N, C-alpha and C positions, 0 to 999 in steps of 0.2 A: 539381892534380884531386884533389878531396875524394872520399869513398866513395860519395856520394850521384850525384855525377856518373859515376863509373865504373860503378855499378849500373845507371844509366839506360843507358850505352853497351852494357853487355853484354846489356841486354834489347832494345835495337835491334838489336844483332847477331846476336840468336838468336830470331826472332819466332816459332819454332814452341814456346817454353816455354809452358805452360799459366799462365793468369793465376792470381795468388795462390796459386801452389805454395809460395813460401816461409813464407807464413803458415799454410798447412795443416800442415805439417811441424812447425813452432814451436808449433802449438796441440796437436797430437797429443803432443809430447813433454814439454808443460810440466807440472809437478808442482803440486799443490795447495798453494798457499801458506798457511801457517799464521800466525796473527797474532802480534805481537810481546805478550809477557804482561808487566805490571808487578807485581813482589812488593813489598809494603810491610809495615811493622810498626805496630801500634796497640796502645794500653792504655786509651784514652779510651772511655768508655760501657760498659766490661766489668768494673767493678769492680775495676780495677787488674790484671785478669788479662791477659798478653799474647797476641797473636793476629797470626798470619800472613796477609795478604790477597793472593790472586792474582786480578788483574783484567785485562780486556782479552780475555775469551773471546767468540768469534761464534758459537759453535754452539748448537744447541739445547739445552733444559733435561736430557734424557734423556743425551745425549753430556756434558754438563757433570757430571752426577751420577756418570756412569762413570768419567771422569777424575778426579773427586774421590775417589772410592772407592777408585782405584789408588794415588793420591797416600797417602790415609790410612792405607791398609794397608801400604804399603811404609815409612811413617816410623813406623808403630806409635802413631799418636795420634788424637785426635777431630778432628770439624770439620764443616762443612757446606758445601751449594752451594746458591746461589740469587741471582738477579737477575745473571747474567752473572759470577758472583765465587765464588770458593772461600774458605772461612775455615779456616784449619788452626789448632788450639790450640797455643799456645806460639811461641816465637821461633824459627821453622824456615826462615828466608829462604835461607840457603846451601843446605840439604838440599833444599828445594823447588826452588830455580833447577838443581840437579843432576839432579833426577828429570824436570823438564819438558824439560831439555836432552837427556836421554835419549830422550824422547818426540818430539823433533824442533821443538820450539818455540824461538823466540827469547825470551830473557827479560831483563829489566832489573830490579835490585835498587833500590830507592828509600831 
């Protein structure tokens, strides 16, 4: 007997259970999921200057600017935020990954 059959048997044996009660509790306990972010390194189109690009954000522009400001302040570097991406000056992939992990994001360095 697999778990779906066992669950059906349990529901049949307990008809006084409210419908959808297991879904309501799982929705109430669910944490908002943050997207996985990709961190890459570029030099093209920047006069040979290195840049770290963090992409994959799904938040609005104001929240993106706030995240970018926090990252740039903690790293002590310049950068910008536009188009669902954050650009940080220099090769800061490892440092950016560490900060984003502290903020609760899943990251992947490309």
